[in-house]
N, C-alpha and C positions, 0 to 999 in steps of 0.2 A: 916677793915670797909671800904667799897668801898662809895666815897664821890659823891652823885648824882648831884650836881649842875652841872648845863649848861655849857659846855667846852669853852670859848671864844676863846682858843689859844690850836694849834696841838701840842701832845706832842711834835714831833719833834722839833717846835719852844722852847719852854719850856723848852728843852735839850738842844739847842744850847745857850741859855740865861745861861745855868748854869756853859756852859763850857768858855764863854768868861768871867763869874765871878772867875772861876778856875783861869784860865789865869791872871787877874786883879792882884789875891792875888800873883801869884809868880812872876809876873812881878815886883808891886810893891815891895813885901818886901825884896827879895834879895838884891838890886843896896840900899835900904835905908838903910837897917842896914848894910850893908857896909860900905857906908861913915859917917853913926853913930862911926862905928868901929876905923875906919882910922880917923875920928875926936879926939876920946879920945885917940889915938898913941898906939893903940893895933895892931901887927905885922902881915903882912899877913897870915903868915903861921895861926896862930892863930884864923883870922881871918875867913878863908875856912874851918876850922874843926869846926866851929861854925856854918858857914851856911852849914854844911856836914847834920845837926841835924834835916833839914827840909825831908830829903831825907832820912834817916834813919828811920824815921814816917814812910813816902811814903814806903817804902822797908819790914819797919814791917807791913803793914796794906796791900799789895799785898799777903803775904804768907797765909793769911787768908782769904783776900776777897773773895773766892765763897764760904768758908761755911756760912759765915755771912752774904750774899746776900742769899744761900739756907734756911738759917733761918729767915730773916728780910724781905727779898723783894727788890725789886730796889727801893719803892718811900720812905721807911724808911731810905735805908742804903744814898742815896740822900741826904736826909735832915739830918740824924746824921753826915755826911758829913759836910752839910753847918753850921749847928750850933757849930760845934766844931770848922770851921776858924771864923765864926763870932763873937764869944766866946775871943779866942785868939789875934784877930788883936788891938783891942783897948789897950789892955795890955800892948804890945810893948814900947810905949812911957810914958807909966805913971810908968814904972818900970826898972830901969836903973840896975837892977842885972844881972848878963851874965849867971849866973847860971840860972835864971829864962826863961830868955829869951832862953835859950839853950831847956828846957821844951814848953816851948811856940812853939818852932819851931817845934818838934816833932809833937805836936796836929796840928798845921795847917798841916805837913806833912801825918798824919794819913786822917785828913781831905777830904786834896787833892785827895788823893790816890782815897777814899771810894766813894766821889762823880764822879771823873774820871774815874773808871772801872764801876760804874753801868751805868753812862750815856751812855757812848761809846757802852758797850755790848747793853743796850736797847736799844739805835738806830740801830745795830746793827739788833735784832731780828726783831722790827717794819717795819724796810724797805724794801720796795717790791725789791726782787733779782735786776730785770733794773735798781732799783733809787740808789741801795747800793753804787757804786761808788761813783755816784755824792753826795750823804749825807757823804760819810767820807770825801771826799774832801770839804766839806761845814763843815762838823768837825773839822778837822784841821784847815783851815782857821780863826773859831769860836776863837779857844783857841790863834792864833798866835796875832786876833786886839787884844783880853784880853791882851794878854803878851806884846805885842808892847806898848801898851795904860798906864801901869803898871808903869814904868819909869817917865812918867811927872810928877806923884802927886809927884816929887824933887822940880818941881816948886811950890806946896803946902808946903814946909815945914816953909819958909820963914811966913805963917799963924797961925804957931804952928804946933809942930811935933804931936802932935795928929789928927789934922783936915784930912789929908790924909790916915790915919786909921779908924777914926770912920766914914767918907764918903764910903769906900769900905764896912766894918760892916754893913752900914744901906742897903747898895747895895743889900749883900748877905740877908740880912734879907727878903728885898722884894722881891728876888728871892724867898728864902724858903717858902713865904708866896703862891707865885704862883704856884710852884709845890704842897704844900699843897693842895691848893683848887681846881687845875685845873691836876691835872695826877692822875690815876687811879691806886690803891694800886695792882700793879702784884706781882704775883712769877714767878721765874724762873718754867720753864717746866723740860727740862735736860740738863744741861752746859756743857754735855759731852756724845755725843750719842753710842762712842766706849768703855763706862765704864769696860765692862764686856771683854773688848779684850784683855788687858795688863794693870799690874800694873801699879803703877803712874812712879815706875825709870824706868820701861823697855817703857814707852811712851816719857816719857822726852828726854832719850837718841837716838830715834827713829827719835824723831822730830829734835834733835841737828845733829844727819847724815843725814838726807833728807836737812836739810835748817837751816845749821850755820851760811850759808853767808844773810842769808835773814833778820837773828836774830839780827847780830854786826849793824846796822844803827841805833837801838831802844839804845845802849851802845853810840855810838858816840853822838847822839842828846841829850844824857841827859848829856854827858860830856860837849858837847860846849854851851848846855843853862845855864845849872847854872856856868861854869868859866865865861860864858859871863857877866850873872847879879851880880855874887858876885865880880869876881877879876877885869874885866875890867874897872869899877870905882877907886879900888884902882890903876889899871894903869892909867887909866886918867888924876888922881889927882897926880902922880908920874912925868908924861909927861909934865904936863902945863896943861892941860886942868881944865875948872872950872866946877861946879858941876853942873851949866845949861847947858854947853855943853854936859854933857854926859847924861843927862836924854833927851835931843833932838838926841843925838846919837843913845843911845840903840834900839828906837823903827823901825830904820831904817832898823836896820837887820830885825825886823819880819815885815818891810812890803816888804819886798824884797823879803821873804816866801810868801806874801801874794800874791805878784802881780804873782809870778811862780808857784804858788802850782799847779792849773788846768791845766795850760800848760804842765808841768812834768809829770801831770798825764794822759793828752792824749799824749806824747810823748812813755809812758812806756806804755801805751795801745796799741800804732800803733809798735815800736819797740821791745819792752821787757823790763823787769823792771830792768834787769841784767846790761845792757848795760847803759841807762840811769842815776843808780845810781854809778856806774863806775866814769862816763865821769863828774857827780855833784862831784862827790867824791875829782876827780882828780884837777878839776877846782878850787874848794874850797879851797883845801889843800893848793894850789900854790898861792892863795889871800893870806891864814890866814898868808902866809911864808911872801908878799910882807908888811904886815901890820906895824911891826918893825921899818922897812923902811921911813914910811911916817912921825912918830913920832908923833907932836900933830896938823900936818895939819887937818882943822875939814873939810872942802869939801872934802881932799881927803881922811879921814876917811870913808864920807859919803856915796860916792859914792863905796868905797871896803866894807864897811858895808850893802848897799843896795843888792849888787852884790854877795857877799858871803851867805847872810841870803836866798839869792832866789836859789842859787844851792842846799844848804845843809838846808833850813828849813824844807823842805820835807820829812825828812830820815824817821822818826819814820814811819810815815803813807804810803809810799811809800816801805818800809823795810816788814811792814805788809800784804801789798798789795802781796806783792811776795811769801810771806811765804802761803799766801791763792792759790794762783796759784800752788804751787808745793808741799802742804801738802794734805793729806786726810782728808775729812770735818771734821772726828768725831776728830784729832788732835788741831781745829782753838782754840777750847778755852783755851786747856794748850797752845799754840803756843801765846793767846795771855797776859795769865799769864807770862810767860817767859819774852816775850818782855818788860812787864811793869817793873819785877825784873831787868831787864839789865838794862832799864831806869833808877832806880834808883842807882843802880851799878854805873853806870858812872856820875849821877848828886851828888855821894858822893864822887864820886873818883876826879873828877872835880875840887872844888875850894881847897880840900884839894893841890892836884898836882900843880895846879897853884897857890896858894897861898904858897906853899914849894919855888917852880920856881925862883918865883919873889923875895923872902926872901932872898934863900941860890947864885941865881944866878941875873939876868937882870929882869928887866921888861916885854922886849923884849921876854923873854921865855916861855912866855903866849900863845903866839900865833905860835911860833917856834913848839910847842909842839902840837897844833889843826892841824895845819898843816901836820905834819909829820905821824900822827894818822889817816889823812882821806887820804895821799895816799898811806898809808902802806893799808887802807882798799882796797882802786883802784886795786892796784896789787894781794891783795888776790883774788878779783874776776876773775883772771889771771886762779885760780886754783879749783873754783869750779865748777862741773857738777853735774846740776840738773838730779835725776834717774827718767827714763823713766818709764812710768807705775806706780807711787806711789801714783794717785788720788783715789785710791780703797779703 
């Protein structure tokens, strides 16, 4: 039923608040729980496996997101996701059982993916074509703002382990109330205009054939984001950084992404997405390889994180924009779902591979693996040739 209260805020503004809250939840949860588990003497490999639960939940939700959205609509899907996250967050510091934490992380992953998918697609549909590029950049920056602020909650832990989780749950409740009161109860029309042209499997194969290079950035972004937030706190503690220094270093990775998000988008409009992705990936990969050489030098890490975050922090949105450049319009919704699945695969692999590398090798392997992945991606760009005439 449509709520007829006069709207004080634009739908785009409210969706931006939703995505900031989603960024906050992930930016807070991963590093804080990693520190909790490291202080309890739990190995980095188990810590990484446990952190992947959030992305397993997100992955599962991405498989059914389109069908759920078609059944209940944008508003209810966003509200359902927010309620799941809001209820789960305060339970983490109240329950110390690792099995229960695993289940709670699954629920947060499901909730985050639901509100992410619905808000991103809803914003695309309500934005005029001539403002779409700008709004996608603002959307990505909004998530980056939340994700960058999240780790600062580590500094609230001295006041009680419950404090940061409770404050975030209250924020989610306020944003959810705003969604409930101010957003229209909109149902999607057709999420795929080309539904009758090909089966799901044929459509997916065609997307991979035409745009495989444009879909790799979503995997890399998920891997990088999860590895940094889950594994870097462990890396930092083992190399001599304090929890406070870790809390202030992580946001600089996101700050770099915020600073360069719009410039990279502008450059990709002017010179092409592919070349900008390759340049950013190669420079970011080289900077990752330098991190182990810096050790625990706080200011050295701060500069490297800002530069690296600026270069690779836009990979997800730039990859989607490149896919939109080279794919027929009717394939874009399916490509969006594939990118979301890729993001979750990378996010699941990140904490596990990074944690195992630090457990069986050395702490510095965390960044060596990251650097090699980005350099390999840039080299792969030399092999990719978009097909002419595929926009029909």
